[in-house]
C-alpha positions in Angstrom: 85.5 120.0 113.0 85.3 116.2 113.9 86.7 114.5 110.7 85.0 111.1 112.2 81.4 112.9 111.6 81.7 113.7 107.9 82.1 112.2 104.5 85.8 112.9 103.3 85.7 113.3 99.6 87.4 111.3 97.0 89.4 112.2 93.9 89.5 109.4 91.3 92.0 109.8 88.5 91.2 107.5 85.3 91.3 107.3 81.8 87.7 106.4 81.3 85.3 109.2 83.3 82.4 107.9 81.9 83.1 104.2 83.3 83.8 105.3 86.7 80.5 107.5 86.9 78.6 104.5 86.0 80.5 102.4 88.4 79.9 105.0 91.0 76.0 105.0 90.2 76.0 101.3 91.4 77.5 102.0 94.6 75.4 105.4 95.4 71.9 105.0 94.3 71.2 108.6 95.6 73.8 110.2 93.4 73.8 113.7 91.5 76.2 114.0 88.7 77.8 117.0 87.4 80.2 116.0 84.1 81.5 118.9 82.2 84.6 119.0 79.8 85.4 122.3 81.2 84.1 122.9 84.6 83.3 126.8 85.4 82.2 128.6 88.2 78.6 128.3 87.2 78.9 124.7 87.3 80.3 125.1 91.0 77.7 127.1 92.0 75.0 124.5 90.8 77.0 122.1 93.0 77.0 124.0 96.0 73.0 124.5 95.6 72.5 120.9 95.2 74.8 120.0 98.3 72.5 122.3 100.7 69.4 120.3 99.6 68.8 118.1 102.7 68.9 114.4 102.4 67.8 111.8 105.0 70.1 109.2 103.3 73.7 109.4 101.8 73.9 111.6 98.9 76.7 111.3 96.5 77.6 114.5 94.5 80.1 113.7 91.5 82.0 116.5 90.0 83.6 115.2 86.7 85.5 116.8 83.9 88.8 117.1 82.1 89.4 120.3 83.1 88.6 122.4 86.2 88.5 126.5 86.1 90.6 127.5 89.0 87.8 130.1 90.2 85.5 127.1 90.3 87.7 125.0 92.5 88.2 128.0 94.8 84.4 128.4 95.2 83.9 124.7 96.0 86.8 124.7 98.6 84.9 125.1 101.8 82.0 122.8 101.1 84.6 120.0 99.8 86.3 120.5 103.2 83.3 120.5 105.5 80.5 119.0 103.4 76.9 119.3 104.9 75.4 116.2 106.6 74.9 113.1 104.5 76.9 114.5 101.4 79.9 112.8 100.2 81.9 114.5 97.0 83.7 112.5 94.6 85.8 114.4 91.8 86.8 112.5 88.6 89.2 113.8 86.3 92.1 112.3 84.0 94.9 114.2 85.3 96.2 115.0 88.9 97.5 118.2 87.4 94.0 119.4 86.7 93.1 119.8 90.6 94.5 122.7 92.8 97.0 121.5 95.7 94.5 123.0 98.1 92.0 120.4 97.1 94.2 117.6 96.8 95.4 118.0 100.3 91.9 118.0 101.7 90.6 114.6 99.7 91.6 111.2 99.4 93.3 110.2 95.8 92.7 107.1 93.9 94.9 106.7 90.9 93.1 104.0 88.6 95.1 104.9 85.6 97.5 102.4 86.3 95.1 99.6 86.8 94.9 96.9 84.3 92.8 97.6 81.2 89.2 96.7 81.4 88.4 93.7 79.2 85.3 92.8 77.2 82.9 90.4 78.4 83.3 86.9 77.1 79.9 86.8 75.4 78.6 88.6 72.3 76.1 90.8 73.9 74.8 92.0 70.2 73.7 88.5 69.4 72.5 87.5 72.8 69.9 84.8 73.0 68.3 82.4 75.5 70.6 79.5 73.9 73.8 81.5 74.3 73.1 82.5 77.7 72.2 78.9 78.6 75.4 77.9 77.2 77.5 80.7 78.9 76.1 79.6 82.3 76.6 75.8 81.8 80.3 76.6 81.0 80.7 79.1 83.6 83.4 78.0 86.2 83.9 79.0 89.6 85.1 82.6 90.4 86.8 84.0 93.5 84.8 87.1 94.9 87.6 89.6 93.1 87.1 87.9 89.9 83.4 87.8 90.0 83.4 91.3 90.7 85.7 92.1 88.0 83.5 90.3 85.4 80.3 91.8 86.4 82.2 95.1 85.9 83.5 93.8 82.6 79.8 93.2 81.6 78.9 96.7 82.5 81.8 98.1 80.5 81.1 95.9 77.4 77.2 97.1 77.4 78.5 100.7 77.4 80.7 99.9 74.4 78.0 98.4 72.4 75.5 100.8 73.1 73.1 99.0 75.3 71.7 101.5 77.7 70.2 100.7 81.3 67.7 102.3 83.4 67.9 103.1 86.8 66.3 99.7 88.1 68.7 97.4 85.8 71.4 99.7 87.1 70.1 98.5 90.7 70.3 94.8 89.6 74.1 95.4 88.7 74.7 97.1 92.2 72.8 94.0 93.7 74.9 91.7 91.7 78.0 93.2 93.3 76.7 93.0 96.9 76.1 89.4 96.2 79.6 88.8 94.7 81.3 90.5 97.9 79.0 88.2 99.9 80.5 85.0 98.1 77.3 84.6 96.0 76.8 82.0 93.2 78.3 83.2 89.9 75.9 81.2 87.7 73.0 82.5 89.3 74.3 86.0 89.4 75.0 86.1 85.7 72.0 84.3 84.8 69.8 87.2 86.3 72.0 90.0 84.6 72.1 88.1 81.3 68.2 87.6 81.2 67.7 91.4 82.2 70.0 92.4 79.4 68.0 90.2 77.0 64.7 91.7 78.0 66.2 95.1 77.7 67.3 94.4 74.0 63.6 92.9 73.2 62.1 95.9 74.8 64.3 98.3 73.0 63.9 96.6 69.5 60.0 96.6 69.9 60.2 100.4 70.5 62.3 101.0 67.5 60.1 98.8 65.3 57.1 100.7 66.4 58.8 104.4 65.6 
């Protein structure tokens, strides 16, 4: 098979599986997540069923877990090596030893365990207000493309840490923000949009809780 006509799968080694999943959602809007602490053969069969559901756009199938049953991995081997049209596989786990050598040899491995520890966003999200957003934007200095992208990811990480959950359209806003950062977008405008969105999220959810 011509490898240029297919999407070669990826393996991501990380200390934070949940964060990597959220990051992938930003980059692949058409995404299916299979996250099991102990990935078994039944889960592998569900993945195979999903990958043969046709899609007109690229569909990313994420297979994540701490441990992967050997039989489950062998079941997946063929589709990982030759994925159907418009299917991309990403495996996420904490240890390279969790993956069989036969799969490791067929996919690109990205080791993110050695990267710098994710920093918390430098604004208190729990007490977010229009005033704190205004002050933050006013004091925000120029950021390089790389630093701007990292700060957007820090914001996403901090939202998860304080328990602020985003819906699909809000995740799309983060995806758009990263695209703008990579295109040299204005940091003040990007964070104004994101922080106002988060403030509205907090107000909406607070009102929902009061009505329960």
